[in-house]
C-alpha positions in Angstrom: -14.4 -24.0 170.7 -17.7 -25.1 169.4 -19.2 -21.7 169.1 -19.0 -20.5 165.9 -19.5 -16.8 166.3 -16.9 -16.9 169.3 -14.3 -18.3 166.5 -14.8 -15.6 164.0 -14.9 -13.1 166.6 -11.9 -14.2 167.7 -10.3 -14.8 164.7 -10.9 -11.2 163.5 -9.3 -10.6 166.5 -6.3 -12.1 166.1 -6.3 -11.0 162.2 -7.8 -7.5 162.6 -9.4 -8.1 158.6 -10.4 -11.2 157.3 -11.8 -11.8 153.4 -15.0 -13.4 153.0 -13.3 -16.7 152.0 -11.0 -17.1 154.6 -14.4 -16.3 157.2 -16.1 -18.8 155.5 -13.3 -21.2 156.1 -14.2 -21.4 159.8 -18.3 -21.6 159.1 -19.0 -25.5 159.6 -21.1 -27.0 156.5 -24.3 -28.3 158.1 -26.6 -27.5 155.4 -24.7 -26.4 152.3 -26.3 -23.5 151.1 -27.3 -19.9 153.1 -28.3 -21.3 156.4 -24.8 -22.4 157.8 -24.2 -17.9 157.2 -26.9 -16.8 159.7 -24.4 -16.5 162.5 -22.3 -14.5 160.8 -24.7 -12.8 159.1 -26.4 -11.8 162.6 -22.8 -10.8 163.7 -22.7 -8.4 160.8 -26.0 -7.3 161.1 -25.9 -6.2 165.1 -22.6 -4.1 164.2 -20.1 -6.7 165.8 -18.2 -7.5 162.1 -17.9 -4.5 159.9 -17.4 -4.4 156.4 -15.8 -1.8 153.8 -19.1 -1.0 152.2 -20.5 2.7 153.0 -23.7 3.1 154.2 -27.6 4.1 152.2 -27.8 7.7 153.1 -31.5 7.1 152.1 -31.2 4.6 155.0 -32.6 5.2 158.6 -29.7 3.3 160.3 -27.6 0.9 159.4 -29.0 -1.6 161.7 -31.5 -2.0 159.2 -29.2 -4.9 157.2 -31.6 -8.1 157.2 -29.9 -10.9 158.7 -31.7 -13.7 155.9 -30.8 -10.9 152.7 -27.1 -10.8 154.2 -27.0 -14.6 154.4 -27.5 -15.1 151.3 -25.6 -12.7 149.9 -22.0 -13.9 151.7 -23.0 -17.7 150.9 -23.2 -16.5 147.0 -19.9 -14.7 147.3 -17.7 -16.7 149.7 -16.2 -18.2 146.6 -17.3 -16.2 143.8 -14.6 -13.5 142.1 -16.8 -10.8 140.2 -20.6 -11.5 140.1 -22.1 -14.3 142.2 -26.2 -15.6 142.2 -28.1 -17.1 144.2 -32.1 -17.2 144.2 -33.0 -14.0 142.9 -30.8 -11.9 143.7 -27.0 -11.0 142.5 -23.9 -9.1 143.7 -21.6 -7.7 141.5 -18.2 -6.0 143.0 -17.8 -2.4 141.9 -14.4 -1.2 141.8 -12.3 -4.6 140.9 -11.3 -6.5 143.3 -13.7 -10.4 143.8 -16.2 -10.9 146.2 -14.7 -13.1 148.1 -12.0 -11.0 148.7 -14.2 -8.3 150.4 -12.6 -7.5 154.1 -14.4 -7.8 157.4 -13.4 -6.7 160.6 -14.3 -6.3 164.0 -15.7 -3.4 165.4 -15.2 -2.0 169.3 -18.6 -3.2 170.0 -17.1 -6.3 169.2 -14.4 -6.1 170.6 -15.9 -5.1 173.8 -18.1 -8.3 173.8 -15.1 -10.2 173.2 -13.3 -8.5 176.6 -16.6 -8.5 178.6 -16.6 -12.4 177.7 -13.0 -12.9 178.7 -13.4 -11.1 182.0 -16.9 -12.8 182.5 -15.8 -16.5 182.3 -12.4 -15.6 184.6 -15.3 -14.6 187.0 -16.8 -18.1 186.7 -13.7 -20.0 187.1 -12.2 -17.8 190.1 -15.8 -18.5 192.0 -15.7 -22.0 191.2 -12.3 -22.5 193.0 -13.4 -20.2 195.6 -16.1 -22.7 196.1 -13.8 -25.7 195.9 -11.2 -24.7 198.4 -13.8 -23.1 200.7 -15.0 -26.9 200.6 -12.1 -28.3 201.3 -11.4 -26.2 204.1 -14.4 -26.9 205.8 -14.5 -30.6 205.8 -10.8 -30.8 206.8 -11.9 -28.5 209.9 -14.7 -30.3 210.2 -13.0 -33.7 210.0 -10.1 -32.3 212.6 -12.8 -30.8 215.3 -15.0 -34.0 215.4 -11.2 -35.6 216.3 -10.9 -33.9 218.4 -14.5 -34.0 220.0 -14.0 -38.0 219.7 -10.6 -38.1 221.7 -12.7 -35.8 224.6 
């Protein structure tokens, strides 16, 4: 499977919960910086993946998370223990534990997406198989009819 987002979602569904360090192992390193984490940040921003952090009470919506900032945060924290910094930003783990151990889990919306993805895939394969079967039947019947008409 080449799609990183699907790989992350399916692994979260399989395990129930993964740490940031575990998720970072699923992300291919193309650039070696925060740009590698944009796919994962996007999954969090659109609500397919959730973390243990409570939403900011001053925020209008929990979906206001900027993907660019999340990507930088996840890149900086994926192997950090208590404090992480990247560019002009820094993060500190509140209440014990390590930043790299921050848990993430699949949301209901993410689970519904995977369910829909699987059903669409089955429908495509079924349609393709049906089309091939109909083509074979038409070819066989056509050959039979031509043979019968040729014998007259």
